[in-house]
N, C-alpha and C positions, 0 to 999 in steps of 0.2 A: 504494500500500500504506500509506504514512504517513497519507494523508488518511482512508482507511478506518479506520485505527487511531484517529485523532483523533475521528472521528464515532461511534466505538463499534460499528462494523460488524465482525462476526467473519468469518472465512473459512469459507464453506460452499460447497456445490455451485453455488448460484445466484450468489453474489457472484463466485466465481471464473469462472463462466460469463459474467458481465457483463464481467469483465476480458478474457477471451479474445475476446468479441465486439468489444470496444473496441479490440483490438490493430490491427484493420484501419483504425480511424478515428483513433486517437491520432496517427498519423504523417501524416495527410492534410494538416493545417494546415502542418506543417513542410515537407512536400513541395511544397505550393503556393508557399510563401514562398521556399524555397530554389531551386526550379526557375525562378521568375520572376527572382530576383536573378542566378542563374547565366547565364540567357539575356541579361539586360541587360548584364552584365559582358562577355560575349563580344561583343555588338554594340558596346559601347563601345570595345573594343580595335581593332575594324576600322573605327571611325569616323575621319573626317578630323581632328576636333578633340576628342579624348577628354577627358572631365571626370574629376574625382577619383574613384577607385574606391570610396572610402568613401561619397561622395555617391551613386554609382550604387546601392550596397547600400541606403542609406537610401531612395532614391526607389523602388527595386524592392519593398522591404518595404511602404512606404506605399501603393503601387499596389494591392496585394491585401489590405491590412489591413481594409478595410470588408467585403470578401467573407468573409474568415476570421472576423471577429468576428460578423457577422450570421448566418453559417451555423451557428456554434456555438449562438447564441441560438435559432435556428430548430430545431436538433436537440433542444435542451432542451424546447422547446414541443411538438415532435413526440412526445417521450417522455412528456409529461405524462399522456396517457390511461392509461398503465400504472399510475400512482399512484391512479387512480380505482377500480381493481379492488378488490373486497372479498372476504372469505371466504378459501377455500383458494387460489384463483388469485391473490389479492392478496398472501398470505403467500409464495407461490412466486416471483412475478415482481417484486415491489417491491424486494427486495435486489439483483436483477440490474440493475434500472433505476438504483438508487442508485449501484452500482459503475460502471455505464456512464457516467452523467452526470459523476460525479466524475473519471473518467479523461479525458473529453472536455474538461472545464473546465481540468484541469491541463495537458493537451496544448496548449490554446489559449494559455494563459499562457506556455508554453515557446516556442510558435511566434512570439508577439509580442515576446518578450524575448531568449531564449537563441539561437534560430535566426539572427536577424540578426547577433548578436554573433559566432557561429561562422562565419557567412559572411564577416564582416569579418576574422576571424583566418585562415581557411583559404583563401579565394578571392582576397582582395586581394593585389596585388603578385606575382601568379603569372601565367604565360603560359598562357591557356586555349586549347584547340584552336579553330581558326577554322572548322572544319567540324562538321556534326552527327554524332552517334554513329550507328552502323549501326542501332540500334533506332529512333531518330528518323527516319532516312531511310526505313527500311522502312515504318514506320507512316504517314508522310506520303505515301509512294508509293501506299499503298492508300487513304488517306483522301481525298486531293485529288479523284480522279475521282468518288467518291461524293458529295462535297460539291458539286462543280460540277453534277452531275446533279440534286441536290436543289434547287439554286438555279434551274436551268433548268426543271425540272418539279415545281414545288411542289405542284400539285394531285395528282399521282400519289403523292407522298410522304404528303400529308395523307390521301388516300383509303385508302392502305395502312395508315396509323396508326389511322384510325378503324375500318377493317375488323378490324384486329388487336384493338383494344380491345373491339369488339362480340363478336368470337369468344371472347375471354377471359372476358367476362361470361357468355356462354352456357355455357362450360366450367365456370365457377365455380358456376353453378346446379346442375350435375350432380355436383359434388364431394360426397363424404361428409363427415360432421361428427362429431368426437369432442371430449371435453373436453380431455384431454391424451393425447399418444402413450402407447401401452402400455408400462409398465415391464417391462424384461426381467430382473427379479430372479429368482434361482434358488430363493429361499425362498418356499414355498407354504404357505398356511393353508387347510385344507379343513374346513368345518363340516358335520357329519353330523347329521341330525335324524331320529329315529324318532318314531313316533306317541306322543302324550302318554299317560302311564300305563305305558310300558315301564320295566322295572326297570333298575337300574344294572348288574346282571350281563348283561342282554341287550345293553345298549349296549357294554359291554366286550367281549363276544363278537364283535359286529360289528366293533369297532375292531381287535381282535387278528387277526381273519380278513383284513381288508384290509391290515393292517400286514404280516403274514407274506407275503401275496401280492406286495406292492410291493417288499419287501426283495430279492426274487429278480431284479428287473429291474436291469440295469447302469446305467440312466438315473437311478436313485434312489440318492443317497449316504447319506441318513439319513432315518428316519421314526420318529415317536413319536405315540402316541395318548393322549388324556386325555378323560375323560368327566365331565360335570357341572361344578359349580363349588362352591368352598368357601363355607361360610356367611359372609355379609357381604362377599362378593367384589364388586368394582366392576362386574362384568358378571353380570347375573342370568341363570341358565340352569338348567333342570331336569336330572335324571339321564338324560333321553332325548336330550340334546344332547351331542355329542362333537366334539372338534377334533383334526385330524390335521396335525402339523407335518412338512413334507417339505422336504428339501434336495436339489435336483437335482444330479447329478454334472456334470462338464464335458461329458460326452457328451450328457446330457439338456439342458444349457443351449444346446448348438449348435442344436437344433431344439426349442425350448420348447413350441411349439404341438403337436407330435407327442407329446411327453411328457405334456402335459395331456390330450390326447385318449385316450392309453392309460390314464390314471388314471380318466377318466370311464367307459371301457369296463369297467374292473374293478368300479366301483361299480354299473354296470347289472346285474351278475351277482348282486347281493344285493338281494332284494325288500324293499320297505318302507323303504328308506333313500334319502333325498334329499340329495345333496351340494351344496355351494356352494364352488366352486374359484376361487381367486384368489391373487395375491401378497400378502405381508404389508403392503406399503405401500399398494397399491391397495385392499385390504380396509379399512384404517384410514381412507383417504380417503373411501371410499364411506360408511363409518359416520358420519364427520363431516358429510357432505353431506346424507344422508337418514335416518340412524339404522339403515340396513340394509346388510349387507355384500354388496351387489350393485350392479352398474352401473345397473340399472333397478329402480325401486321404484314400483309402482302402488298408491297408497293410496286405499282406499274408505272414506269417512266416512259415519256415520249413527248413529241412536240404538239400533237393535235388533240384537243380536248374531246372532240366527238369520238375519235378513235380510242382514246383512253377510256371513255365511258363504255364503249362496246367491249373492249378487252376486260374491263372490270366486271361486266355482267357475265362474261364467259368464265372468268376465274371464280366468281361467286357461285356459278352453277356447278363448276367442277368441285369446289370445296363442299358444296351441299351434299355430295355423295359420300363424304367422309364421315364415319361415325365418331362420336365423341366431341363434336363441335357444339358450342352454345353461343348465342348472341351473334350469329353470323350476319354481317351487314356490309353493304357497299356504301362508301362515302357518297352522300347525296350531292354530287356536282351535276346540276341539271340546268338547262336553259330557262331563263325567267324573263317575263315581260319587263322591260326597262324603258325609262325615258333617256334617250341617247342624244347627246349634244356634240356635234362635230363643227369645230370652228373653221371658218373660211378665211384663210390667211390673206388672200388677195383683198377681200372686202374689208378685213380689219385694217390692213395697211393703208387703204384709201382714206380711212377715218383717223389714221394716226394711232391706232390701238395695237398693242402687242398681245400675244396669246396669254402671257402671264397675267396681264391686267384683266383680261376677260375671265380667266380661270378664277382669279381672286373675287371677282364680282359674283360669279355663279356659286362659288364656295360659300361666300357670305350669305347669299340668299337662301341656299338650300341646306347648308350644314351649320351655319351660324358662326359668328365671330365675337369674341369677347372684346369690348371696347372700353369698359370701365368697371368700377365696383361701387356699390351703394351700401350704406350702413342703415340698418333697420332693426330697432330694438336690440342694440348691442351685438348684432349679427351682421357679418359681411357676406354680400352676395355678388356674384359676377353679373354684369350687365351685358347681355348678348343681343346682337342685332341679327335678325333673319326674318324670312317671310312667315306669316301665320301658317299653322299646320294645314288648313284647308286649301291654301294656295300652293303649297310646296308640291302637291301631287296633281295640280291643274296645269296641263301642258299649254293651254292658251295663255295663262298668266305668265308662265315661264317665257313663252315667245315674246310677250309684250313687255318683259322686264326691261326697264330703261337703263342704258349704259351711258356714262359721262365720257365725252370725247375731249381731247386736249383743247379744242377751241370753244368749249363750253356748251356744245350742242348735245342734246340727249337723243339717243336713237334706240329703237327696240333691239333686243338681243337677236331677233330673227333676221335682221339685216346683215349680221356678221357671223351667223351660225345656222346650221341646219338642225332643227329640233323636231324629233319625231319619236314614235314608239318603235321599239325593236326588241330583240331577244339577246341575252348574253348570259354567261355562266354566273351562278350565284356566288361562287368562290373559285379561286385558282391557287393551288398549292404548289410550292416549288421547294426543291432540295438540291443543293449543289447546282443551282441555276436551271435545273431541268424541271418541267412540269410533271406532276405525278398524281395518281389517284390511289386510294387505299381500300383494300378489302380486309376487314378486321374480324377477329373472332376470339372467343375464350375457349377453354377446354374443360370438359366435365366427364368424369368417368374413365379417362384414359391419360396416359402420360404424354407429355408434350413432345418428346422426341419421336415416338412412333406416329403421332398425328402429323407432324411436320413432314416426315418422310413420305407418308401416304399423300399428303397435299402436293408435294413436289412431283410425285409420280403422276397424279391425276392431271395437274396443270400441264405437265410436259406432254402428256398424251392428247389432251383435248383442246389446248390453246395454242394457236399458231401466231407467233409474234412477227409483225411486219418489220422490215429493216428500220433501225433507229429506235426500236422499243425494247425494253428489257425489264426484268422482274427482280426485285430484291425481297428476301424474307427477313423481316426484322422482328423485334420483340424479345421476349425472354430467351427463346431458343438461340437467337444470334449471340446473346451475351453468354449463354451456357457453352456454346461452341468455342467462343473466344477464350473463355476461362479454361476450358479443357485443353486447348492448344497451348496456352501459356503454361499451365501446370505440367504438361508433358515435356516441353522443351526445357523449362526451368528445372523440372525433376531430373531430366537426363544430365544436365550439368551438375546438379547436386549429387547424383549417383557417382559421377566420376570423382568429385571432391571427397565423397564418403570413402570410396575405395582407397584413395591416397591416404586419408587419415587412418583408416583401419590398418593399412600396411605399416605405417609408422608406429602404430600401437603394438602390433603383434610381430612385425618384422619377419613375415612369412607369407609368401604368395599363396600356397595351398590353404593356410588358415584364413587369409583374406577372402579367398574364393568361397570357403565354407561359410563364413559369416554373411557374405553377400547373398548366398543362396537362400538364407533365411528370409530375405525381403520378399521375393515372389511367393514363397510358401506361406508367408504371413497373410497374403491376400485371401487364402482359401477360406478361413473363418469369417473374414469380413464380408466377402461376397455372399457366402451362404446366409449370413445374418441379414444382409440387405434383401436377399431373395425371400426369406421367411417373413420379413417385416413389411412386405408390400411390393418388392421388386422394382423400386424406383431409385435410380442413381442421380445424385445432385452434386453441385459444387461443394455443399457442406459435407457430403459423404467422402469426397476426394480429400478434403481437409482432414477428415477423420483417418483416412488411410495414411496420410502423412504422419500423424501422431503415432499410428501403429508401427510404421517403419522405424521410428525412433526407439520405441520400446523393444522391437525385435533386434535391432542392432545392439542395444545395451546388453540384452541377455546373451547374445552370441559372443560379445566381447568379454563378458565376465567368464564365460565357460572357457574360451580359448586361452585367456590369460592364465587361468588356473591350470589348464592342461600343460601349457608351456613351462610354468613354474615347477610342476611335478616332474616333467621330463628332464628339466635342467638339473633336478636333484638326483637323477639316475633311475627313475621309475620306468618300467616298460610302458609301451603305448597303451596296451589294454588296461593295465592297472591304473594309469593316469586318467584314462577316459572314465573308468568305472568310479574311482574314488573322487575324481574332480567333479563329475556330474552330481553325485550324491551330496557332496559338500556344498555345492552352490544351489541345491534344490530348494532349501528353505528360503533363502533370500529371493530367488526368482518367484516362488509361489507367493511370498508376502507382497512383493512389488506388484505382481499381476493382480492379486486380490484387491489391493488398494486402488489400482487403476480401474478395475471393474466397479468398485464401490462408488468412485467418483462419477463414472458414466451412468450408473443407475440413478443418480440424483436428477439427471435430465429426463430419464425415462419415466420417473415417478412423479413428475411435476404435477402439482395439484391445481395450478392456476392456468387455465386454458386460454383466457383472453389476454389482451396485450395491455393490461393494467400494469404499467412498468413498476410502480412502487410495490404492488403486491407481489409481482414476480420476483423482484429483487429481494424482498424480505424473505420469501420462501427459500430462494436459493442460498442466501446467507445463513439462515437458520439451519437448513439441511446440511450445508457444508460444515458449519461449526460442530453440530452434533456428530456428523459422520467422522470428521477428522479427530475429534476428541475420543470417540469410541475406538477408532482404529489405533490411535496412539496408546490408549489404555490397554487394548488387547495385545499390542506389541510388547508393552512393558510386562504384562502378566505371562505371555507365552514364552518370551525369551529369557526372562529372569526366573520364572517359576515361583511357586509358593513355598518352596522348601526352606529357603534362607531368610525369607521375610515373614514376620508375623502377619497373619491375615488382616489384623486391624491396620497395621502399617501399610500393607499393600493397598487396602481400601482407601486410605488417606492419599496415597500417591495417585491412584486412579482419579480421585475427586480433584486433586490439584491439577492433573493434566487436562481434564475436561474443562474445568473452570478457566484455566489459562488459555485454552484454545478458544473458548467462547469470548473471552476478553479480547483476544486478537481480532476476532471478526466483529466485535461490538463496534469498533471504529467505523468499519464499512457500513454496518447496519445504521449507525447514526447519520452517516453521510447520505445514505440512500433515503432515510426518512426525511432529511432536510431537503432532498432534491425535489420531491413532490410532497408538499405539505399535507398532513392528514386532514381529512374533511372535504377535500375537493371532489365533488360529484358533478359530472357534466350536466345532469338534469337540474340540479340546484342552481348552477351557474346560468343555464339557459332560462330558467324561471326568473331569476333575478334580472337578466337583461330584458326579458319580454315585458316585465312590469315597469320598466323605465318610462317616464313621461314621453309621449309622442312615438313610441316604438310599437309597430303593429305586428311585426314578426321578426324572428331571429333565424339566420341561416349560417351554414359553414362554421359552426362552432367547433373548434379544436383546441385541446389543452395538452401540453406536453412539457417534460422537463428538459430545459436547455442545458443544464449542467447539474452538478451536485448541490447547488444552492439556489438555482433560479428556475422559475416556472414561467411558461409563456402561454398566451391565449390569443387566438384570432377569431373574429366574429364578423358577420355581415348583418347589419341592422337596416330594416326598412322603416323609414320615417317620412311619411307623405307630407307632413307639414313643413318640411324644410330642414336645412342644416342647423342644429341647435347652437353651434358655437364652440370655441375651444374650451371655454370654462366648463361646459357640460361634460366634455370628454375627460378633462382633468379630474372632475368630481367622480365620474364613473370609475376611472382608473384607481383612484384612491380607495373607493369602496371595494373594488375587486381585491385590492391589496389587503385591506383591513379585514374583510370577511373571509376571503379564501386563500390569502397568501400568494397571490399571483403578482409577480413583479413586472413582467413585460406584457403589454397588450397592444394588439393591432386591430383597430375597429374600423370596418368599412361601412360607410353610411350611404344609403341610396334613398334619394328623395323622390316624391311622387310628382314633382313639378319640373318638367324638363326645361322650362324657361329660366329657372333659377337654380342651376346645378350647384351642388356644394362640393367641397373637397372630397374626393373619393375615398381617401384613407387618411387617418390621423393616427400617428404612433406616438405614444407617450411612455416614458419609463419612470416608474415611481421609485 
């Protein structure tokens, strides 16, 4: 925690995840050192000519020091590919990698310095049990026959290992692929799109109809609809676009997929409406990856809009044959009736007018221009000049619009421009200067990788692209492919570096090859576990394999170092393999058990939603109890009850558990301060809705910006007009006093377009 603070890393979901993952590894070095010293001290007590116990502690620590140090360096190299990730995946996993590596480095320093000192204080000058503990005896009783069989029948073991590896590779080729596991957040954002040209009233009617229907379902806790976007909004959308904010109840969160399926069924009852359903976080992530709020974005590029629309319809038809797609839609780029104004350059020149001057006149009349500000009841409003609304859509009025010439003459706009009705696209999208149209979709009931593969095959077979047109597949799958390629080439470089480090540690090419062979064999269990857990491979799974490689390398290095030491003392190869393997069994089993225990904390998470404060508290509490119990168990198993009075042993166990809890209490307090207790979105929404002049609240989001700061964004509808800065300062102060929210960004939309107010006002209390 202190090192994270020194390096400027805050506590968030991923850094805390890195600490929890490291819990199983931070004690590995100390276990290896302590177990070896303990065994050497016990052997020294039964020897005929015992040496100084402190010398035994020193020799036992030095014996495993190379393995401990090199294994830490190798784990750092193994984790290096994570830092090569870019984009969203890099932002997600880099903090976790930093937290993990900092924890491992700190634990190695402790194992090399503090652990030997504690062994000298606690184990020296004490009578240790002469016999093995029951755990050691039981594990050795099971392991010795297996080890003897392996040494007698090495071909059978090697054949079985190779067969298992080949089988796991075959299984891996059949696994599904996704970018990240699906977020189980209960906050949903549903984008509804009507055909371009639909009025704001029509969009509102559709939204209110679906809103009233969903409110009756017990799986829905809260639902609000908003349509269109305010002028100058960061997200451009017409009045035919609406968004539905839905908060699932606890009942709906228990079976999120069923709740989403129910919502889709309700939308199917409304003709002409295409929904796009997803979680708030996943929608934002999709938007960052491809610019589209969907997991799959098929972009068709080309110069001609009509041709793009035809190709888009063909791609949509081909994708409709693929099972597992949901919310399939073609971007509504359609011709619309427009008032088109074409300036006559020759006629304008005769009157001494430029095209720029004419454009400014038309823009002022139809779009408005701010010319001044007025003060009314301590509130400032922009003064805008433009035509009245009923005249802005009247083509005859536009033709008769008077234009001032340099000589003071006023002429109708029709004398210098051709004004008539025509058709044109409602929107034109460009990327890298090229026009494009998007066919988007989400995935339900299948993995993303197999769906994309089938879509590519269908589109390739059924859609013929003219010259100058091409297709790009974007979204989460594109990011997943990029992350996989990055991890593969970075992993290859790391593999070479690991081989060099292992050779310097064991100074033997055959031993180096033997340790490296553990890496592919370590994949077998991981792949089988993924297949049994749903058969979906993600970037997060690959990061898990990276951690697994580090553990496998550490175990192999410990064994080979022990073999080399025994053979250097003159032991035959078979005896060195037999005794060295049995000797290291306890340490390997203990480190493996602790790593498994730390992983189980993720699998047994009780908080399913993305309530960050609750999830953090559960993780910290589970981690504290788990580590305390593990350390207490290690103390009991390795030292035994024979030389300690049971009461004294109980006191030591209590001290270890309490100390561990105090260690994690600091992070607990930081997390508690990060999101102050008592913040409930529904309570905040109610508070904002009851403010004077507010008719509705939209886009309410609350999150922790750091360990000490909380932020809020909200969109308020206030038809009476902008209430002034003093009102916002008062609201911000009340949010801070009542809910502990420091940063607020409040967007206000007024109901009078003639007097627009500032679209966003940000204040920091």
